[in-house]
Every structure is written in C-alpha cells, then in structure tokens.
C-alpha angles and dihedrals in degrees: 000000000000116000110230109225118204131179117266090226093054109123095004113147117198139131087255090062092052095047116107114243120241108273094198091050091051092051095045093044091055093048105040114118091031103146113246095006115150104211114209100157105093125070114237140105117272093223125085118242110284113265097240090062093048091050091055089057093046092052089049092054094046087052090057097250089152101119138093115294131202117295095241090042137269110313091234092057092044090052094047091051090050091054093043093048094044090050093047097049099030096235132091115270108182123218087238084072093054126092118180114219142188097257133323089278091058089047089055093048092051093047091055092045090055091057113025135094125179109287097017118143128241124194124202146155128259145247084058140171101262095233088064090060098041100050096065092040090055087053093055100260129140118233131225114188129194118189128226120239132218119238128167093353095306138090110264133187119212092216095195094050090049092049088052093051094049097053093110093050125109090199135018119214116207124181110197124186082039135224115231103014107040085230113157128193117223123229097256093055090048089053090052094048093046094049092050095048092045088058089053095044089239118156122231122213105192116194104205101163090132095048094123097042097086129127107212107037139021096262137008119250113275134200083237087070090067105023132098117227096257098041113127089262132133120183121201120206140167142196088218102089109028096044098031089246102135094136095049094072099214129143145141146219129222111203145146111298088236090064099048095088090054092054090050091050097052095039086062089064095057120019103001093204146344115264109271094224090055089051093053086052089052092056092054091046091055094046101039105024108083095096092050088050095051091046097049092044089057090046087055093048092053089047090052090052093052089052094046096047092050103035103036091057093057110107092222097047133083108196116171113204115256116225097197144000118049104273138104113205107194143165126230105205118227094031111128100178115040096185093050090044089052090052087049093053090051090053102038105027099024092227124124121219131171112242118236092240088076088064098049092260102149096185109090123238100048122127138178119225119190108215098187088120140099119282091243092054092044094050091047090051093050089046087059097042099048098074091055099047 
C-alpha cells in the first residue's frame, strides 16, 4: 500500500496565504551572486554602523547584559529618547510616551495592533513601501489609497482631496519623509491634517523613520510639531536609517501616555523586549551621533544631485526631485512591464532596481533607485542604465 503524501499547507486558508510576496525580494533573491551587479533595490545606507556605536554594544555584551529587558525598553534608553525628541522638536516629550521596539517594522505592527479590529479601514498614500500596506492587511483591515501627484517636478499631495478620501477610515497612515518617493509634508499641511482628523476622532500613524535624512534642514517636519500629548497620534521611528543600524533591529514609538501600557501588553506576546546590548548602542547613537547624521545627510544630498543631473535630462525619463530620504522614484516612458524590464536591466546592465509595482504604482514604467551609495558607484550604475532607457 502506497502512502499518499500531501503538503501540510494544502488547503490552508489564512491572511498570510493571501498576502502578496515582495516583488523586490523575489528579484533580488534570483539575482544575488551575479558577478559585477550593482544592487540599488534595497533601502539601506552603504556604510557600516559607526565604530563608537558598535563599541557600546560590545561593552554591554562583555558586561553580561544578555538577559531580558523591560517590555517598553530600558529606562536609560527611554529617557535618552525623551531628551533627544524633546530637543529635536523643541517641546517636552516625556519618557512615559516612549516605547522601545524591535525595529521600525515591529513598531508599525504594534501601532496597528493597538488600534485595529477586524474589518476596520486604513487610509494611506501611494506610492508606498509595501510593508506599510501589508501590515494592516495581515491584521484584517481594509485599505483606502490616495496617490501623490507630480507638480513642478516634485511630488505633491492634494491635502483636501486626501482628507475627503479618508473619511471612512479609523486611522490614517502617513509616511513622511517617504519611501519610495522622497516626498515630504510641510508643517502647515500636517497641522491642517491633524486638526481635521482630530475633529473626526481619526487616528494618525506617522511613519517618520527618514526624519533625519533630509537635505535642507536638521530634521523633517513632524506631526509632533503640531500635536498635543493626548492627540490620537502614534509616531513610528527607527535607528536603522539615520545611524546606519539596519541590522540592529531597534526602533521606537512616540504615543499618548495613556496608550503606552497597551503597547507593553501586546509586545509581550510577540517579541517581549528589545535586546539590551542594542539598547546600550542606541543610547550612544543618540548622544554622539549628530556629526555622523549631518555628514551622511550631506553625502545623500550630493548623491541625489548626481542622480537628478543625469536622469532628469534624459528625454525618456521622468524623475521628480526627492526632498528627503535616499531614493529616486522615476519613470521610463514606453516600458509596459516594469518587472520584466527590471529583470532585463539585471541581465543586460547588471544594475538592480525595484519596480514600481512593488509600491502600488499601477502605471507601468516606474522604478525605485536607492542612492545611498558612493558617487563612483552611482555614476557607474547610471552609465550602465542610460543605454537601456
């Protein structure tokens, strides 16, 4: 008698089954190891974490800080984040409003878990980082999207049209500075959005992980600039981008103090706590990392200018100028299948780009390029791309 073997997953029904895979990850996995490839698809700094941050973690490990920590984060890191945020935004943000998380992605998950019931509606802007769209969907939410426009060579939001579109939403998710576009909301528009949603009782989840990757000022505008402590506002942040700490998986939430115990409760059911040695490193990053942040922001500005000067003049390319973050989101006119074209660029130009389909850009021909690279590597990548555009 032959035993019939079936896959354990056969017939399984779950939100995970229904979730779309990462288009960028699939392209990258297939091409990793390609000799001579210049990979510009993932969004992370090209520099390793500064040595002074690594030394703090090493000292923590040597001191035996390898045990569980408090669910909301070690008191010394929460206090350091309180001081950092208060100084950055010129207003008191108490440590009782800070929750340390295991990455910005974990922070987003916790924020949505605090707010959502099955069938609730979330409104957000597109193009958008795919994780921002997948997280609420995996938690049973419906999604309303509103697309940014291009005006005068830059990305633009019609705020009143967006506010009208998001009337049914329980929460609004805004990523500014934005991945993939580099779009950045100015303070007066944030104030208008907050006042309108405050009247409606609508929550705002503000993803501000690129707040320090900005070219014309110290920090990008934040909803914290215009909000009261108990406004329905949750701000997501991360150590990954500003301090080149993507592998450290350390982030934080700034939220109403009345919501903090809820975050602590649900964090226990998933990650329990952030690693204490990473938290020691986070404190040093906050206290000694300003020079590194300003230096890298200037490098990203120069890299942005290289991309703009070389791509924007191409007759077949539309490349709005990013005001922040380290991405160019551009269109190659005449391309009918962005994913296949990205595969072609990997094969023929040996350059890896993320297709716009990954960011809910339904119009073909759009691509994201991460320019957190050296000028030499960026110029080489553009040299390779131009004959194919």
